[in-house]
N, C-alpha and C positions, 0 to 999 in steps of 0.2 A: 599638425592636424590634432584636434581635440579628441581625447580618448572617448570611446563610447561608454555609456553607463555599464556597470558590471552586470546588471540584469540582461544586457543585450550583447554579452560576449559569448562566443561559442564554447561548448564543452563537449568533449569526446569520451564516450564510454565504449570501448572495444570498437566494433564496426559502425557504431551509431554516432553521428555528429549532429548536435542540436544547436541552433543559432541563438537560443536565449535560455535563461536559467530561472524562469518563473513558470512552474508546471502546475497542472491540474491534479490535485490530490484525489485519492479514491474516496468516493462518496456513495454509500448504499442508497439505492432508490426503491427497493422492495416492490418492484414492478415487473418482475419476470414471470413467465408461465412455464411451469415444469422445467425450470432451469434456463429457458431460452430468453435472450434479450428481445424486447418488443420495439415497435416504432418509437416509443418513448425514449429508449436508449439511443436510437439513431439521432433523434432531435437533440436530446440532452447532451450527449458527447459531441455530436456534430457541431453544435453551436459554439463550443470552445475552439474547434478547428477553424470555423469561420472567423472567430475572433483572434486567430493567429497564435494560439498557445502552441509551443513547439513540441511538448510532450503531454499527453493526456493519459492518466491512469484510470483504468476501469474500477468499478466497485469491487469489493471482495467477491471473487468468483470461485465457487466451491469445486474442489477436486473430486468430490464424491457426493452422492445424494445426502448422506448422513452428515456431511461437512457443512451443509447450509446453516446459516443463522436462522433463517425462516424459510418457509416453503415458497416465498416470493423472491428468493435470491437467484442471481444468475449462476450458471454452472458451466463446466467444460469437461464433464466426465464421459462424454461420448462424441463420436465423430459428427453426429447430427447437431449437437449443441455447438461444436466448433464451427460448423458451417453456418449456424445462425448468426455468428458474429461477423460474417463476411460483409454484409452491407454497411455495418458501422465502420469496419476497418477500411473498406474501399473509399467511403466518403471522406474519412479523416485524411487519408493519403491524397485524395484529389485536391484537398485544400492546402497541401504542402506540410501538414503536421504529421506527427508520429504518435503511435498509441502503444501503451504497455498494458498487460493484463496483471491484475493482482490475484494471485492464487492463494486460496485460503481453505482452512478447515476449522470450524467453530468449536469442536470438542464439546466440553460440558456446557457451553453457551449456545448450543444448537437447539433445534426444535422449539423455537419460540414464535409467538405471533409477531407479525410486523407492527411497527409503530402505527400504521394505518388501521390496525385492528386490535389495538389495546395492549400490545406487548404481553409479557407473561408466557408461561409454558404452554405449548400446544400439545395436548395429549394425543395418543394414537388415534382415538376416535375422531379427532379433528384434523387428521392427516399428519400428526407428529410421528416421532420415532425415538428409539432408545439412543441416548447419548453416550459418548466414550470420552476418556480422559486418561492422563498418566496414572491417576490414583482415584479411588472411590471417595473423592472430596467434592461436595457440591458447591454451587455458586449461588449465594443468596437463597431464595426460595425455590430455585429450580431443583428437579430431582437429582439424587445422587447418581453420577454417571458410572458406567461399567469401566473398570480398569482394563486398559489394553494389555493383552499378553504379547509375547514375542512375535507371533504371527500377525497380530493386529498392527504392531508398530512397523513391521516390514511392509504391510499393506499400505500404511500411510505414505511411506517413502515411494512405493510403486505408484500410488495415486498422484502424487505431486509430479513424478517423472512423466507419467502418461499425459497428464494435463499440460505440462510444459511443452512436450513434443507436439501435441495438437495445436497449441497456441502458436508456435513458430510455423507449423505447416500451413496454418490458415492465414498468416500474414502479420501477426503481432510483432512489433519491433523490439520489444524487451519484455521481460517477465519480472514481477516482484513477488517474492515469497513473504506472506503475511505472518510475522511472528510477534505480533503486538496485540494490544487491546483485550488481553485475556482469552484469546483463542488458543487452539490446541498447542501450537508450537511454543507460545508464550507460557502456557500451562506447564509444559515440561521444563521451562527455564526457571520458574519461580519455586522456591522451597515452600511457599504457602499452598501451592496446588500439587506439587510433586513430592510425595512422601515415599517414593519407591526406594528399595534397598538393593536393586540390581544395577546393572551397568548403565541404566538410563535414569538413575536418581542419585541422591546423596550429594557429592561434592560438585564443584563447578564443571569438571570434566564430564561427569555423568549427566547432569541436567542439560548441558549444551549438546550432548551427543546426537540427539535426534535432529536438531536443527542443522548441525554441521553435516550430517549424513544426507539430509534433504538437499542442502545447497550443493554439496559435492556431486550428487547424482543429477540434479537439475543442470548443473554446469555441463556435465558430459552430454546430457540429453539434447541441449539446445545448440551445442557447438561453440566454437571459439569466438564467433563474431557477435553473438547476441548478448547484450548486457543482462546481468542478473542482479536485481536490487533486492534488498532485504529491509522490511519495515520492522523495527523493534520498539517496544516500550522501554525507554531507558531506565525507568523506575516504576515500581508499583505504587509509589507514594504511601507505602505501608511499612512500618518497622518490621524487620525480619524477612521482608520480601526481596524480590529482584530489585537491584538498585544500580545507581550510576557506576559505582566501582566495578560491579560485575559486567556492566555493559562495555566499559572501557577495556576490560580484559577480553571480552568477546570479540571486539573489533579485529584484532590481528588474526584470530582464528577464522573469522569469516573470509578475510583476505586470502588465507592459506588454502581455502577450499574453493576459491574462484568467484566470490562475490565482487561486485564492482562499485557499489554505493550503498551506504546505510541511510535509510529513511528514518529519522529519529522522531518518534512520538513518545507517548507515555501513558501509563494508567490502564484501567479496564479489567484488571484481574480480580480485585477484591472490593467488596462493598465498603470496607473500612478505609478506603483511600481518602486522603486529605490533600487536595490539589490546589496549589497557589495560583489560581487562574487569573490571568491578566494579559495585556497585549504582549505577544511574543514570549509567553511564559515558558515555552519549551526550548527556546533558542540557547540558553546556557547549557542545556543538556547536549545539544548538537555541537556546540563549541568544544565542550570537554572531550567528546568522543573524537572530534576532528583533530584537536590538538595532540591527543595521545595515540591516535591510530594511523594506519597506513592508507585508509580508504577515504574518498570524498564522502561528504554527508549532505543530507538535505534537512532543512528546518521547516517545521509546520506548527500551526496552532495560533489562532487569533492574529494572523498577519493580514492586515486589511487595506493597506495603501501601498502604492508604488514606492513612495519615499521610504517607508518602513522596510519594505523588502530590499530595496537597494542598500540601505544602511547595514542590514544583516550581512550582505556580501562584502561591502566595503570594510566592515569591521572584522572580516575573516572569521565570522562565527559559523559560516556554512558555505558550501560550494553551490548550492541550489536552494531555492525557496519553493515549497509546495503550498498552494492556497486552495482552500475548499469553499467555505461559505461565501467569501467575497466573489468567487466565480459564479455562484448561484445568483447573487445580486446583480452581477454585471459580467455577462459572458464575454464582453469585449475588454476585459481588464488588461490584457496584454497590449492592445491597441492604445488604451488610455495611458498605460504606463510609458509606452514609447513616446507619446505626445508630451506627457508631463516631464519626462526625464531627458527629452531632446534626442531620442534615438530615431533612426529612419526605419520605418516599417511600412510595407505596402498594404493598403487596405484592399479587401475584395472589391472587384469592380462594381458589384451590385450595391455596395454600401458606401461608395466614395462620397456620395452627396451628404453623408452624415459625419464626415471626418471631424475629429476633435481639433480645436485650435492648436497649432503647433505641429500637426501631422504633415507629412510630405505632400506637396501639391499633386 
């Protein structure tokens, strides 16, 4: 019997078994109201489940009000907000798909206007708030943040833990801790944004301490069966910043505290970044971390076709492929991939009249 395409071989992360390896990447929608997902989120995320994506990651969902990138971000800092996710989770499950929540704190990149409203800093009189960071080092033209003290750092850990517990209680199948794209946990990792001289700064052990504490505490909070993913920026693309060598060193530390997969992205920390953008430009970063570390990895970034995604897995550059923009263009990307690559995948009964050539009868 001919082997199935690698994209359509199962992968198991703790108690979660997924039938395919092309997942929906987190994509901010800036469409929430006071932290609560809206009908837009149900339709947006639900469409990927109808299209048979095996795992769908939510947008960056704030663990505290001050952790939002914008006032239009989703959140899960209360039981009411957790309950607001139930219709989305239930619909995704009804289609046979699974859903993970990306837990985030924006740090010094918080309190900005959404892209729908011009970006830039949102001052207090426009509903903004004071931002926090590992050090009083600003990002671009945004205000200089307040440096977190010991109590503030402990509070960040507590916020991630409480959010993770709520997420699992409401039905999310996995959690992803967002430590990439210049947000708070990434800010602690990079020497460009972390100039602390206490135990949370300085050398690699100091700068990774908060992330490792968060992952270890979240692992305990969600229990032994729920996968914990970690998104990192493998490099700042800035000399003297966080880089691939440090990411490779981080991988076994994440495994030691209970992480199950590293979601490899890059950049977002410093305006001086110089990114060699092109198709699959972050795949070599994922490969390096996979080759050197004990954890499976996902690749993301300008992956736009089933053939390209399949080749990444066949070449052993990653264990999973996450796709963002191409899912926005085609929410049925997984069904199209199955048809193009010769995998058998059932279409929803309501959509069978539109099957791609090559799909099962």
